[in-house]
C-alpha positions as CSV (number, residue, x, y, z in Angstrom):
1,M,121.5,31.3,111.7
2,R,123.5,32.2,109.1
3,K,121.0,30.6,106.4
4,M,118.6,32.6,107.8
5,K,120.8,36.0,107.5
6,K,121.4,34.9,103.9
7,A,117.5,34.4,103.0
8,T,116.8,37.5,104.9
9,T,119.3,39.5,102.6
10,L,118.1,37.8,99.2
11,L,114.6,38.6,100.0
12,L,115.7,42.3,100.6
13,I,117.4,42.6,97.2
14,L,114.4,40.8,95.6
15,L,112.3,43.5,96.7
16,F,114.7,46.5,96.1
17,S,114.8,45.0,92.3
18,I,111.2,45.1,92.2
19,I,111.0,48.8,93.3
20,L,113.6,49.7,91.0
21,S,111.9,47.9,88.1
22,D,108.6,49.4,88.9
23,Q,110.3,53.0,89.0
24,A,112.0,52.6,85.5
25,G,108.6,51.5,84.1
26,N,106.9,54.5,85.6
27,N,109.7,56.6,84.1
28,S,109.7,55.2,80.5
29,S,105.6,55.5,80.7
30,A,103.5,58.7,79.8
31,R,103.5,59.7,83.5
32,T,106.6,60.8,85.6
33,K,105.7,61.3,88.9
34,I,108.0,63.0,91.6
35,S,105.9,63.5,94.3
36,A,102.1,62.5,95.4
37,K,101.3,66.3,96.8
38,Y,101.2,68.6,93.9
39,N,101.1,72.0,95.6
40,S,104.3,71.1,98.0
41,E,108.0,71.7,97.2
42,A,108.1,68.9,95.2
43,T,105.6,68.3,92.4
44,A,104.1,65.7,90.0
45,I,104.4,66.2,86.4
46,Y,102.9,64.6,83.7
47,S,103.7,64.1,80.1
48,P,101.5,66.3,78.3
49,D,101.3,63.8,75.4
50,A,99.0,61.8,77.7
51,V,96.5,64.2,77.9
52,G,96.4,64.8,74.3
53,M,99.0,67.8,74.3
54,N,102.0,68.5,72.2
55,S,105.1,68.4,74.1
56,S,107.0,70.6,71.5
57,T,104.3,72.9,71.0
58,L,103.8,73.5,74.7
59,S,107.5,74.2,75.2
60,R,107.0,77.2,73.1
61,I,106.1,78.9,76.2
62,D,109.4,79.1,77.3
63,S,110.7,81.4,74.8
64,I,107.5,83.7,74.8
65,V,108.3,84.0,78.8
66,K,112.1,84.8,78.3
67,E,111.3,87.7,75.5
68,G,109.2,88.8,78.2
69,I,111.5,89.3,80.5
70,K,114.2,90.2,78.1
71,E,111.9,93.3,76.9
72,R,111.3,94.3,80.8
73,A,107.7,93.3,80.7
74,F,108.3,91.8,84.0
75,P,111.1,90.7,86.1
76,G,110.1,87.1,86.7
77,C,106.9,84.9,86.9
78,Q,105.7,81.4,87.4
79,V,103.3,79.7,84.8
80,I,101.3,76.5,85.2
81,V,99.1,74.6,82.7
82,M,96.8,71.6,83.9
83,R,94.8,69.3,81.9
84,E,92.4,66.7,83.0
85,G,93.7,67.4,87.1
86,K,97.4,66.9,85.9
87,P,100.0,69.4,85.8
88,V,101.8,69.1,82.3
89,Y,103.7,72.5,82.6
90,D,105.0,74.1,85.8
91,K,108.0,76.3,85.5
92,C,109.2,79.3,87.2
93,F,111.4,82.1,85.2
94,G,113.6,85.2,86.0
95,N,114.1,86.7,89.3
96,Y,112.3,89.1,91.9
97,T,113.4,92.2,90.5
98,Y,115.9,93.0,87.4
99,E,118.5,94.1,89.9
100,S,118.1,91.0,92.4
101,A,119.5,87.8,91.6
102,Q,117.1,86.1,93.7
103,N,115.4,83.9,91.6
104,V,111.8,83.0,91.4
105,K,110.5,79.5,93.1
106,P,107.5,77.3,93.1
107,T,106.9,78.6,96.7
108,T,107.3,82.5,95.7
109,L,104.1,84.3,96.8
110,Y,102.8,86.9,94.5
111,D,100.1,89.9,94.7
112,L,97.0,88.3,93.2
113,A,95.6,92.0,92.7
114,S,92.2,91.6,91.1
115,L,92.7,88.1,90.9
116,S,91.8,88.1,94.8
117,K,88.1,88.7,93.4
118,T,87.4,85.4,92.2
119,T,90.2,83.4,94.4
120,G,88.7,84.9,97.8
121,T,86.2,87.1,97.9
122,L,83.8,84.9,95.3
123,L,84.5,81.8,97.0
124,G,83.0,83.3,100.4
125,I,80.0,84.4,98.4
126,M,79.6,80.9,96.7
127,K,79.7,79.3,100.2
128,L,77.3,81.5,101.6
129,Y,74.9,80.9,98.8
130,D,75.8,77.0,98.9
131,D,74.7,76.9,102.7
132,N,71.4,78.9,101.4
133,K,72.7,82.3,103.7
134,L,72.2,84.6,101.0
135,K,70.4,84.7,97.5
136,I,71.9,86.8,94.5
137,T,68.7,88.5,94.1
138,D,69.1,90.2,97.7
139,K,69.7,93.7,98.4
140,A,73.1,94.5,99.3
141,S,71.6,96.7,102.0
142,N,70.0,93.7,103.7
143,Y,73.4,93.0,105.1
144,L,75.0,96.6,105.2
145,T,73.1,99.1,106.9
146,F,75.2,102.1,105.8
147,L,73.7,101.7,102.1
148,R,69.9,102.0,103.7
149,G,68.3,105.2,103.0
150,T,70.5,105.9,100.1
151,N,70.0,105.8,96.3
152,K,71.9,102.5,96.5
153,E,69.5,100.6,98.6
154,N,68.6,98.7,95.6
155,I,71.3,97.4,94.6
156,T,71.3,93.3,94.5
157,I,74.4,91.1,95.0
158,K,73.7,89.9,91.6
159,E,74.5,93.4,90.1
160,L,77.7,93.9,92.4
161,L,78.9,90.1,90.8
162,F,78.1,91.4,87.0
163,H,79.5,94.9,87.7
164,E,76.2,96.4,87.0
165,S,75.2,98.3,90.0
166,G,76.2,101.6,88.8
167,L,78.9,102.3,91.1
168,P,82.0,103.7,90.2
169,A,85.4,102.1,89.0
170,G,87.1,103.0,92.2
171,L,87.1,105.5,95.0
172,P,90.3,107.1,96.5
173,F,89.8,106.2,100.0
174,Y,93.4,107.5,101.0
175,K,92.3,111.1,100.4
176,L,90.4,110.6,103.9
177,A,93.5,110.5,105.8
178,M,95.2,113.2,103.8
179,E,95.4,117.2,104.7
180,K,93.4,119.2,102.1
181,N,96.2,121.6,101.1
182,N,98.5,118.7,100.6
183,T,101.5,120.4,98.5
184,P,105.1,120.8,99.4
185,A,104.6,124.5,99.5
186,F,102.2,124.3,102.1
187,L,104.6,122.2,104.3
188,A,107.4,124.5,104.1
189,G,109.2,124.8,107.2
190,T,107.3,121.9,108.8
191,K,109.2,120.0,111.7
192,D,106.3,117.5,111.9
193,T,107.8,114.4,110.5
194,T,105.6,111.8,112.7
195,H,102.8,112.0,109.7
196,T,104.8,113.0,107.0
197,V,105.8,110.7,103.9
198,R,108.7,111.8,101.9
199,L,108.5,110.1,98.1
200,N,110.8,111.4,95.4
201,S,111.3,114.9,96.9
202,T,107.4,115.1,97.2
203,T,106.0,115.6,100.9
204,M,102.8,113.8,101.4
205,K,100.9,115.1,104.9
206,Y,98.3,112.8,106.7
207,K,96.3,113.9,109.2
208,P,97.6,113.2,112.5
209,D,94.5,111.8,114.0
210,W,94.0,109.4,111.1
211,V,97.8,108.2,110.8
212,S,100.6,106.9,113.1
213,K,104.2,105.6,112.7
214,I,103.2,103.5,115.6
215,Q,100.7,100.7,115.9
216,G,98.5,101.1,119.0
217,A,94.9,100.7,120.3
218,D,93.5,103.4,118.1
219,F,95.6,102.2,115.3
220,Q,95.3,98.8,114.2
221,S,95.1,98.8,110.3
222,Q,98.6,98.6,108.7
223,V,99.1,100.1,105.6
224,S,102.9,99.4,105.2
225,D,106.0,99.3,107.7
226,S,105.3,102.0,110.1
227,F,102.2,103.1,108.7
228,Y,99.0,102.6,110.7
229,L,95.5,104.1,110.4
230,S,92.9,104.9,112.5
231,N,90.4,102.3,113.5
232,R,87.6,104.8,112.3
233,F,88.9,104.5,108.6
234,H,87.0,101.6,107.7
235,K,83.7,103.4,108.4
236,A,84.6,106.5,106.7
237,A,85.8,104.5,103.6
238,M,82.0,102.7,103.5
239,Q,80.3,106.2,103.9
240,M,82.2,107.4,101.1
241,I,80.7,104.7,99.0
242,A,77.4,105.4,100.5
243,D,77.5,109.1,99.6
244,T,79.3,108.3,95.8
245,R,77.4,109.4,92.9
246,L,75.4,106.2,91.5
247,N,75.6,106.0,87.7
248,S,73.3,103.9,85.4
249,K,73.4,100.3,85.6
250,A,75.2,99.5,82.4
251,Y,78.3,97.3,82.8
252,V,81.6,99.1,84.5
253,Y,84.1,97.3,85.9
254,S,84.3,98.3,89.5
255,C,86.4,97.4,92.6
256,V,83.8,98.9,94.8
257,N,81.5,96.4,93.9
258,F,83.6,93.6,95.3
259,I,84.8,95.8,98.2
260,L,81.0,95.6,99.3
261,L,80.7,91.7,98.5
262,K,83.5,91.3,101.0
263,E,81.5,93.2,103.8
264,I,78.6,91.2,103.2
265,V,80.4,88.2,103.5
266,E,81.9,89.6,106.8
267,T,78.4,90.7,107.8
268,I,76.7,87.2,107.4
269,S,79.8,85.0,108.2
270,G,80.3,87.2,111.7
271,I,84.1,86.9,111.2
272,R,86.9,88.4,109.3
273,M,87.0,87.4,105.5
274,D,90.2,86.3,105.8
275,E,89.4,83.7,108.9
276,F,86.0,82.6,106.8
277,L,88.2,81.6,104.0
278,N,90.9,80.2,105.7
279,K,88.3,78.1,107.8
280,E,86.4,76.7,104.8
281,F,89.1,76.5,101.8
282,F,92.6,77.5,102.5
283,V,93.5,75.4,105.4
284,P,91.5,72.2,104.8
285,M,93.0,72.4,101.1
286,K,96.5,72.7,102.5
287,L,97.2,75.9,100.7
288,S,99.9,76.9,102.5
289,S,101.3,80.2,100.6
290,M,97.6,81.6,99.8
291,T,96.9,84.1,102.4
292,Y,96.0,87.9,102.7
293,L,98.5,90.0,105.0
294,P,101.3,87.7,103.8
295,L,104.0,88.9,106.6
296,R,102.2,87.3,109.3
297,T,102.9,83.9,108.1
298,H,105.8,84.3,105.6
299,N,109.1,86.2,105.6
300,K,109.3,89.2,103.2
301,D,112.2,87.6,101.1
302,E,109.6,84.8,100.3
303,I,107.2,87.4,98.5
304,A,107.9,88.9,95.2
305,P,107.9,93.0,95.6
306,T,105.3,94.8,93.4
307,L,106.5,98.5,93.6
308,K,109.9,100.3,94.2
309,R,107.9,103.1,95.4
310,D,104.5,104.4,95.3
311,F,102.7,107.6,95.6
312,L,101.4,106.9,99.1
313,R,104.2,104.6,101.0
314,N,107.8,105.5,101.2
315,G,109.9,102.7,99.8
316,I,109.6,99.2,98.5
317,V,106.3,97.8,98.6
318,Q,106.9,94.0,99.4
319,G,104.5,92.1,101.6
320,Y,101.6,94.4,101.5
321,V,99.2,94.9,98.8
322,H,99.7,96.9,95.9
323,D,96.3,98.2,95.4
324,P,95.8,101.6,97.4
325,D,91.9,101.0,98.2
326,A,92.9,97.4,99.5
327,A,96.1,98.7,101.4
328,F,93.8,101.3,103.2
329,L,91.4,99.2,104.0
330,G,93.8,96.8,106.0
331,G,95.1,94.7,103.2
332,V,92.0,92.1,103.6
333,S,89.9,93.3,100.8
334,G,87.2,92.2,98.3
335,N,89.1,93.8,95.5
336,A,92.5,93.0,96.0
337,G,95.0,91.6,99.2
338,L,95.1,87.9,98.5
339,F,98.8,86.3,97.7
340,A,99.8,83.2,96.7
341,S,102.0,80.8,94.4
342,A,101.0,79.7,90.8
343,R,100.5,76.2,92.7
344,D,98.0,77.2,95.2
345,V,95.7,79.2,92.7
346,A,95.6,76.2,90.3
347,T,94.6,73.9,93.0
348,V,91.6,76.6,93.8
349,Y,90.6,76.3,90.5
350,Q,90.9,72.3,90.2
351,M,88.3,72.3,92.9
352,L,85.9,74.7,91.0
353,L,86.8,72.3,87.8
354,N,85.9,69.2,89.8
355,K,82.4,70.7,90.7
356,G,83.2,71.8,94.1
357,E,85.4,68.7,95.5
358,L,89.0,68.1,95.6
359,D,91.1,64.9,97.0
360,G,87.8,63.4,98.2
361,K,86.6,66.5,100.2
362,R,83.7,68.5,99.0
363,Y,83.9,72.4,99.5
364,L,81.2,73.5,97.0
365,S,78.1,71.4,95.9
366,A,78.1,70.8,92.1
367,E,75.1,73.0,91.5
368,T,76.5,76.0,92.9
369,C,79.7,75.7,90.9
370,H,78.0,74.9,87.6
371,F,75.5,78.3,88.3
372,F,78.2,80.6,89.3
373,T,80.8,79.6,86.4
374,T,78.0,79.4,83.8
375,T,75.7,82.0,84.5
376,T,76.5,85.3,82.1
377,S,75.2,88.8,82.4
378,P,72.3,90.0,80.1
379,S,75.2,92.3,78.6
380,G,77.3,89.2,77.9
381,R,80.2,90.7,79.4
382,R,80.9,89.2,82.6
383,G,79.7,85.9,84.4
384,L,78.6,85.9,88.3
385,G,82.0,87.5,89.5
386,Y,83.9,85.7,86.9
387,D,85.3,87.3,83.8
388,K,84.7,85.7,80.5
389,P,85.7,85.7,76.9
390,V,84.1,88.3,74.4
391,P,83.3,87.6,70.8
392,A,85.7,90.9,69.8
393,P,89.3,89.5,69.9
394,K,90.6,93.2,71.0
395,S,88.3,93.5,73.7
396,S,88.7,90.2,75.1
397,P,91.0,89.1,78.2
398,C,91.7,85.7,76.5
399,C,93.1,84.5,73.3
400,I,91.1,83.9,70.2
401,D,90.8,80.0,70.6
402,A,89.5,80.1,74.1
403,P,85.7,78.8,74.1
404,S,82.8,80.6,75.6
405,T,82.9,78.4,78.4
406,V,86.3,79.6,79.7
407,Y,85.9,81.5,83.2
408,G,88.6,83.4,85.4
409,H,90.1,86.6,86.1
410,T,93.4,89.0,85.6
411,G,94.9,90.8,87.9
412,Y,96.5,94.4,87.7
413,T,100.1,93.1,89.1
414,G,100.4,91.0,86.1
415,T,98.3,87.8,87.0
416,C,95.8,85.5,85.3
417,C,94.1,82.2,85.7
418,W,91.5,80.8,83.0
419,V,89.6,77.7,83.5
420,D,88.4,75.7,80.5
421,P,85.7,73.0,81.1
422,T,85.1,72.1,77.5
423,N,88.9,71.0,77.6
424,N,89.4,70.2,81.2
425,L,92.3,72.8,81.2
426,I,93.4,75.5,83.8
427,Y,96.1,77.9,83.1
428,V,97.9,80.1,85.7
429,F,100.4,83.1,85.0
430,L,101.8,85.2,87.9
431,S,104.0,88.0,87.8
432,N,104.8,91.4,89.3
433,R,105.1,93.1,86.2
434,T,104.5,96.5,88.2
435,Y,108.0,96.5,89.5
436,P,109.9,99.0,89.5
437,N,107.0,101.1,88.5
438,D,103.3,100.4,87.1
439,G,103.3,103.8,84.8
440,V,103.7,101.7,81.5
441,N,102.2,97.9,81.1
442,K,104.4,96.4,79.0
443,L,102.9,92.8,79.9
444,A,99.6,94.0,78.1
445,K,101.3,95.5,75.1
446,T,103.3,92.4,74.3
447,G,100.3,90.4,75.0
448,V,102.5,87.8,76.9
449,R,99.5,86.2,78.8
450,T,97.1,85.5,75.9
451,K,100.3,84.6,73.7
452,I,100.9,81.6,76.2
453,Q,97.3,80.9,76.1
454,E,97.0,80.5,72.4
455,V,100.1,78.1,72.5
456,I,98.1,76.3,75.0
457,Y,95.4,75.6,72.3
458,Q,97.4,75.2,69.8
459,S,99.5,72.3,71.5
460,M,95.8,70.4,71.7
461,K,95.4,70.5,67.8
């Protein structure tokens, strides 16, 4: 019996030695793996040199970001670079705010702003196209009855995707719920505080039959804490689109286009767009930090705030979408509303770069991915929903070295994701540059996002 126990002990020691030896070999090799699942709390990091990138050059991203924080272009951020499906740079910097000591973590959620257009809404359109439930040459009015009989009846899905529909850049939906004579003088002596929002000594007056501080059967749509809209608001907003002036078909970047695309996704799928995207993409892809209306599933302290105060909501905006149009459309909108971590954003675009496949599961056909990510508008400014580099450096959203094959999008809150199929590359930058206020865009002025992208390309030379 003693001999058997001794033999068993020796065998265990031998196996443990083999494991340690194997781990040491992996650590000394080009790849250092921490965890098998990339978008989990612990992540796998690979050596840049193993995929043809210079480590020391890539490390210059650190100083660019730290300088941006020093210049107060943003209080904190997440940066990810992936090549050949491998994360070679994945870092968090700074804090939630300039005053806070709460560090940005890999699991911190950021308001993606217009990056929601391609990370959310466009995925829905691509899936419906893939399933032969729509054609991009279809008229939007085929699905949206409120456009029928108007001068917008012939707008196509393709024109919405290219931003060549003639619709304006945006519409002030919030005005539907506001009193017409909305000035402090008009409100002098009023005792009604139920529908009044006080902000920086300015008083905003909302129509009492359109806004409530309490959620109820007739007030389901939440704009922020103690701020609910009438169920009639959505229909009124769509009518505002139907009634608005239509311009020429020249390129004009428009949030209204993607607001209509979301309506099309919901009409065809028969469910809310967030439910559709959860079902088809986010849940099976295990994207635990990618969500609309994040306060349903996450604590507020997991989400980076976007504003200290805005002109519509009293107090800090944290966990509610920054964009006013998206906020007044209930937080699930075609133009904005999606929150996520950089890791989850990178995972979505890795699926697209993989031509619709991820971890052995197919989400979109290779043909659909190729069609949407390579087709460019006649004006040359946009792809099918995706933003693209342009030849003029001052007008391009990308750095000068980015090839024409690159596709992705930026976001007003200080976000971007760019996919380069030529170099098998993904770059994600998420921040809340709008905190404490979005009046001055220092992030754009300092060019931090494009400087980082330029370093990425320099590291491949």
